[in-house]
C-alpha positions in Angstrom: -19.6 30.4 59.1 -16.5 31.3 61.2 -15.3 27.6 61.1 -15.6 27.5 57.3 -13.6 30.8 57.1 -10.8 29.6 59.3 -10.7 26.2 57.6 -10.4 28.1 54.2 -7.6 30.2 55.6 -5.7 27.2 56.9 -6.3 25.2 53.7 -5.1 28.1 51.5 -2.0 28.5 53.7 -1.1 24.8 53.3 -1.7 24.9 49.5 0.5 28.1 49.2 3.3 26.4 51.3 3.3 23.4 49.1 3.3 25.5 45.9 6.1 27.7 47.1 8.2 24.8 48.3 8.6 23.9 44.6 10.4 27.2 44.1 13.3 26.3 46.4 15.5 25.4 43.5 15.5 29.1 42.5 17.2 30.1 45.7 20.8 31.1 45.3 23.2 28.9 47.1 26.7 30.2 47.9 29.7 28.1 46.9 31.6 27.0 49.9 35.1 25.7 49.5 36.2 23.0 51.9 39.7 21.6 52.6 43.1 22.7 51.4 43.1 24.9 48.3 46.4 24.1 46.5 47.6 25.3 43.1 50.2 23.7 40.8 52.6 26.5 41.8 52.4 25.3 45.4 53.2 21.7 44.3 56.1 23.0 42.1 57.9 24.1 45.3 58.1 20.5 46.6 61.4 18.6 46.3 62.4 15.1 47.2 64.0 14.7 50.6 62.3 17.7 52.1 61.5 17.3 55.8 58.0 17.2 57.1 58.4 20.7 58.6 59.4 22.0 55.1 56.4 20.4 53.5 54.2 21.8 56.2 55.6 25.3 55.5 55.0 25.0 51.8 51.6 23.3 51.7 50.1 24.0 55.2 48.4 21.5 57.5 46.9 18.5 55.8 43.3 17.6 56.0 44.2 14.1 57.3 47.2 12.2 58.3 47.5 8.4 58.2 46.1 7.2 61.5 48.6 4.3 61.9 51.8 6.0 60.7 53.0 9.5 60.0 54.2 8.6 56.5 51.2 9.8 54.4 49.5 13.2 54.5 46.3 13.8 52.6 45.4 17.2 51.1 41.9 17.4 49.7 39.8 20.3 48.3 36.2 20.4 47.3 34.1 23.2 45.8 30.5 22.9 45.0 29.6 25.3 42.2 25.8 25.4 41.8 23.9 22.2 42.3 25.2 19.9 39.7 28.9 20.7 39.4 31.6 19.9 41.9 35.3 20.4 41.7 37.6 18.0 43.7 41.4 17.9 43.9 43.5 15.8 46.1 47.2 15.3 46.8 48.9 12.6 48.9 52.4 13.3 50.2 54.4 10.3 51.1 57.3 10.3 53.6 60.0 7.8 54.6 62.0 8.4 57.7 60.6 11.9 57.9 61.7 12.8 54.4 59.5 13.4 51.3 59.9 10.5 48.8 57.0 10.9 46.4 53.6 12.6 45.8 50.5 11.3 44.1 47.1 12.7 43.2 45.5 15.2 40.8 48.6 17.4 40.4 51.5 17.0 38.1 54.8 16.2 39.6 57.2 19.1 39.3 60.1 18.9 36.8 62.6 19.6 39.6 61.0 17.2 42.1 63.8 14.7 42.0 66.4 17.4 42.6 66.9 17.7 46.4 67.2 21.1 48.0 70.7 22.2 48.9 71.2 21.6 52.6 
């Protein structure tokens, strides 16, 4: 009798565990941003012929730099909102001889980008 009772307890525990594991999609998951959060207003402060130090001051440290040369910096941002939606933005800053020459990615190029800063 005792064996049947403990078997019934274990069997019901296993069944409840399997049933409740199906409810895991109801659990709230926090949205965790990863990478460099940049806004268009940050990008609007960039100008051609800025030094790498000036770009670093405006945008902060990049997520990745080109491993073979220091001419490209990659800024990337990812935010998972819920389970099915994901927001991604990226920006690549290109340098030549230590000076900014162009940008590419998901942001618009500023209107004043081709006007160098006054030295």
